[in-house]
N, C-alpha and C positions, 0 to 999 in steps of 0.2 A: 613357519609355525604360527598359528593364530595366538595373539597375546590378548588376554582378558584385560579390559580397561578397568583401572582402579582410580577412584577419586577420593580425595580427602573429604571430610565432613563439610568443610568450608566450600570446597569446589562444587560438591554435589548440591548443597543448599543454595549456592549462588544461581545455578541453573534452575533449580526447583522454584526458587522465589521469583526469578525473572519470568518464568512461565505463569506463575500465580498473578504477578503484577499485570502481565499482558492480558490475561483472562479478565481481570477486574477492569482494565482500561477499555477493552472491547465491549464488555457487557454494559458498563456505565454509559459508554458512548452510544450503544444501541438504544438504550432507554431514552437518552437525551435527544437524539436525532428523531426518534419516533414521536416524542412529545412536541418537538419544534417543527415537525413537518407541516402542520396546518397553519403555521405562522407565516409561511411564504405564499406568494401568489400561485395560482393554479398552473401558470405557464412555467414556473421554475420549480415546481414540486417534484418533478421526476428526478432531478439531480439529487435532491435531499433524500428521496426514496432509495436511490442507488447507494448513496452514502450509508444509509441505515442497513441495507443489505450487506454491504462490504464488511462493516464491523460485526454484524450478526454472524456471517459466515466465518469470519476470523475467530470470534469467540468460541464457536462450536469446535473448530479444528484445534484451537489451543487447549480446549478441554481434553481432546483425544491425545494431543501431544503430551500433555501433563500426565495423563493416566499411563501412556506408553513409557514415559521416562521413569515413573514410579515403579512400574512392573519390571523394568529392565535391570534394576539394581537390588542387591542385597547388602545390608549393613553387617559386616563381619570383621572382627578383630580391629575395630576402630576405623575401618575404611569402607567405602561403598564399592562393591565389586559388580561389574556388569555380567552377571551369570544367570539372569532371569530370562524373560521373554525378549526377543530382539527389539531394539528401539526402532520404531517405524518412522523413518525420515520422510516417507511418502506423504504423510498428513500435511506437512508444511508445503510441499509442492502442489498438492491438490488444492490447497487453500489459495496459493498464489495463482494457479491456473484459472481459478474462478474470480478472484478479487482484483488482480492487476488490470485485466481488460475493463472491468467495471469501474475501477478507480480512474482510469484514463477517460472512459466514456462520460463520467460525471463532470469532469473538468470541461469537456467540450460542450456538453449539454447546457451547463449553467450559463454559458456565454450567449446562448440564443443567437447563433450565427445563421446564415442562410441554410435552408434545408439541404441543398446539394453539398455545400461545404461541410456541414455537420456529418452527413452520412459518409462522405469520403474520409474524413478524419477518423471517425470511429472505426470504420472497417480497417483502415490501414494500421491504426494504432493497436487494434485488437489482434490482428494477425501477427504484428511484430511482438506483442506481449506474449502470445502463445508460443511463438518460436523461441523467444528468450527463455521462458520457463522450461519448455520442453527440452531444449538443448542443454540447459544447465543440470537437469536431473541425472543423466548418465554420469556426468563428472562428479556430482555430489556423492554418489554411492560408490565411486571408484576409490581405489587405494590412494593415499595422500601423495605418494611419490610416483604415481602411474602417468603414462603418456595420455591415457584416456581423460584423466581429470584436466590436464592442461589443454588438450585439444577441444574438448567440449566447453571449457571455460572461455576459450577464445571465440568459439563459434557463437556462444550465447551473448557475447559482448557486441557482436555485429548488429543484431536487432535492437539491443539496448542503445547503441549510438544513433541508430535511425530514429528511435523514439525521442531522444534528446533533440535531434535535428528538427523533427516535426514540432516539438513543443517550443523551441527557442527561435526557429526561423519561420516556419509556416504559420504557426499559431500566433507568433509575434506580430504578424501583419494585421491581425484583427484588433490590436491594442488601440489604434487610432479611433476605432469606432466605439470604444468603451469609455465610460465616465472616468474621471481621475481616481475616484475611490475604488472602482472595479479594477482599474489598471494596477493600482497598488497591491491589491490582494492577489491578482493574477500573477504578478511578478513574484510575490512571496510564495505562491503555490509552485511555480516552476522551479524556484531555487530550493524549496523544501524537497521536491522530488529529486533534484540533482544531488543535494547533500545526503539525504536519507538513502537514496538508492546507491550512493557511494559506499554505504556501510556494508551492503550485501556482498560485493566482490571482495572486500577486505575480510569478511567472515568466511567467505568461500575458500580463499587461499590460505587461511590460517593453518590448516593441517599440513600444507606444503612448505610453510616457512617457519613454523614453530616446532622445534625438535621434541619438546615434551608433549606426548600424545594427550595427556589429561588436560593440560593447559590449553592446547589447541581446541579440544572439544568444548571446553567451557567458553572460550572466546567466540567460537562459532555459534553456539546455541544462544548465548547472551546477546551477541551482536545481531543475530537475526531477530530476536525478540524485541530489542529496542528499536531496530529499524522498522519493524511492523507497527510499533506504537506511534512512531513519528509519521510514517507514511500513510496511516489509515485514520485514526481518530483526529490527529492534528490537521491532516489534509482535509478531512471532512468538515472540521470547524471553519476552515477558510472557504470551502464550497458553500456552507450554510451562510457565512457572512456575505458572500457575493449574491446569493439568492435573496437575502433580506434587503440588501442595497438595491437590487434590481426591482424588487417588489415595491419599495418606497418610491423609486424613480417612476415606475408605472403609475402609481397612485397620484403622484404630483402631476404627471402628464395628463392623466384622465381628468383630474380636477381642473387643470388649465383649459382643457377642451370644453368641459361643461360650463365653466365660468366665462368663456369667451363670449363677447356680445354678438348678437345676431344682427348682421347688417340690414338696415331698413332701406328699401328701395323708394326713391323719390318719385312722386307722381309726375 
């Protein structure tokens, strides 16, 4: 028999406020990256443009998630009862389906690798990202104690591990060709992805390991929200930092070329 989810006022507001915080973070980041876009060189602008798109798409979807959450609950007898419109979990997965491949692409593009290498990395990472998100959704909407949730959770982990392999092994080979400052930020970006993406599987398995359904739902929604804040605006700031560093390096190199003395041929 279907059991209606009931949340205390504190539990409901914790999720509600986490959605509100995420909307504010994505919206503010969108404006900031939009304003900063012209501060980087033309060759590095595409990465910052993609960063702007990522947080803009996320801000829109979190507005939809926020509205769906509000419409799903009714405050009655001191508790919030989920007896309204069904909460649409699909908004979050549509957001990830769009933003995760873009997020990986901006990381590759900002490094300005060889065109063939860039194209290969973006295609493989994008395919792996789509598989990871697509395989995770059937498990997300399945019952907490179902085999379906476990099977699709395991399947979605396979492309996730492949993405980590590419980022830490294949992409790591390009570090020697980057300046020390860029290497520092690139290392930070890769570890931010590792740490923040580690939040998502923990939130995913929360309904399976936490006996209290209300607590599990709060942990899942808040976990996903904070994971998105760390994986998008914070990640975008590091992309912007690399783009600014590379812009300065290009300006210094151009200045050195212009200032170099022209050799005079002896008669």
